[in-house]
N, C-alpha and C positions, 0 to 999 in steps of 0.2 A: 756385168754382175760383179758385185763386190762381195768378198767373203772375209769372215774375221775367224781366225783359227787361235785357239788359245791352249798353250801348253801348261798343264799343271801337274803337281806332284809334291813329294815332301821335299823339305829343305835338302840341298845338296844332292838330289837325284839325278841332276844333269840337264834340267830345263834349259838354263842360259847356254850351256855347252852346245846342246842340240841346235838351238836357233843361231848361235854364232857359226858353227860349222856349216849349217845350212846357207846361211848368208854368204860365207866364203865360197861355197860350192857354186851357188847360183849366180854370185857376182862374176865369176869366171866366165859364165855362159851369158852374161849380159841381161840377166833376167830381174836384177834388183832395181829398185827405184828409191832413191834416197840413201841414208846411211843407217847402219846398225846402231841403234840407240840402247844403251844400257845405264840404268839408273840404279846406284849402289847405296848402301847405308854405311854408316861410319865404322861398321865392322867387316866391311868389304863383302857384304851378302847382298845379293841382288834383289832389289825391290821389283822391277820388271825390265822386260827387254821387249823392243819394238822393231820391225822392220816392214818394209812395203815390197811388194813384188810388183814390178811393172806389168802392164797387160800382156797376156799371153792368150792364145786362142786354142780352145779345145771344141772340136765338133760345132763350129761356126759360132762359138760363145766367147766374146772377150772377157776375160776374168782378171780382177785385181784382187790380190790377196794382202790382207794385214795379219801379221802373226805377232802375238803377245805372248809373254809368260807371266804366271802369277808368282807372287812372293811364295816361298814354302814356309816361312815362319808363321805360326798361328797368331802371334800377336798383330799381324798385319791383315787380319780378317777384313777390315773396311775396305782396303785397297782391292783385295780380291773381288769383292762385291762390284767394284767400279769397273775392273778390268773384264769381268765376265758379262757385263751389259752387251746385249746384241751379238752374243756368240753365235756362230753357225755350226762350228764343230770343235771338237776337243781332242788333244793328245794327252793321255795319262802316262806320264813318264814314271816308271816304277824302278825304285833301286832295288836291284836283285839280291844284295846282300842279306844274309841271314840276320844279321843285328838290326836291320831296318824293316823286317818283316811286318812288325805291327803298325808302325808309322804310315805305311802305305794305305793300311785300312782306314786308318783315322783321317787321313786326307781325302780318300775317296768320300768317306761319310760327311765330311764337313763340306766338300765341293757340291755334293748333292743338296746340303741344306741351303747353301748360298744360292744355287740355282733355283731351287724351290721358292725361296723369298721373292725371287724376280720372275715367277710364272713359268720357269722352265723345270722339265723332268729330265734329269741326267740320263734316265734310261730310253729317253725317245729322241735324244740328240745324237748326231754322228759322232761317234768316239772310235779312236784307234789307241790301243795300249801299246806302249813301248817298254819292253823289258830291257833297261839299260844296266850297264855295268856287267855285262855277261863274262868279261875277262877276270872278274874277282874269284879269288880261291874259294870263298864262302858263297858264292852265287847259288841261290836255290834253284832247283830244276824248274822249268816253266809249268810242269804238271802240278807241282806244289803251289806256285804262285797264282795259277788261273782262278781257282775257286774264290779266291779273296779279292783278286785284283781285277778279275775280268768276269764279274757276275752276269754280265748280258752275253758272254760268249761272243764278243766282236773280234774283229781281225786284231791280231797282234803282230809285232816286229821284234825280233831280238837285236839289241845294239851295244855298240861300244862307242858312244858319242865323240870322245876325243880323236879317236881314230877314223871318224866319219862313218863307221860301220853301223847301217841301219837308218842313218840320219835321212837321207833323201828318200828312202823307200817308206819311211814313216810319214813325211810330208805328203808324198805322192798318194799314200793310201787315205790320208784324211781328205785331201782335196777330192779324190775319186769319190768317197763316200758322201761328202757334202754335196757334190754335183749330182750325183745319183739321186740323193734325197730330194734336192730342189727341182730337178728336172721332172722327177716322176710325180711330184705333187703338182707341178704346173701343167701336167697333160690332163 
């Protein structure tokens, strides 16, 4: 079974950091296949990140996972559309800082529109919300972020991506949600 997981969120929310740290952790366990690929703009902003995980087995199913990030910059809307094609599950990386509160909602709304154009409904796809940057002094309480950033009440993970806190847990949660969705539909 092949799965496609896309990390989305505002610019500088920590999507690329999440995937880089995930890659480093999983490479040590021998679970990666290929290299960590990161394409950046002239301004050193990430266009996208891609990595592949080699086959691993869960309950008798061989699983291959492709992980991508979307660019956070709104001007790169067409690239987000391409990256979202064929998505099986999403990780919404939320910047927990007070100053980024509004942008999180705008990204969520724009992502829903991109998915709708492709025939998907954001609220019916497996999603895990990651509240990143929990170490910041102005990090909003999760209870304040939940109504805006998690309107479907899905599972969430608190994280500090550069330190690896919550990174593997977020990935495990989304893979579990996708597999549960796919295996329940297949029955």
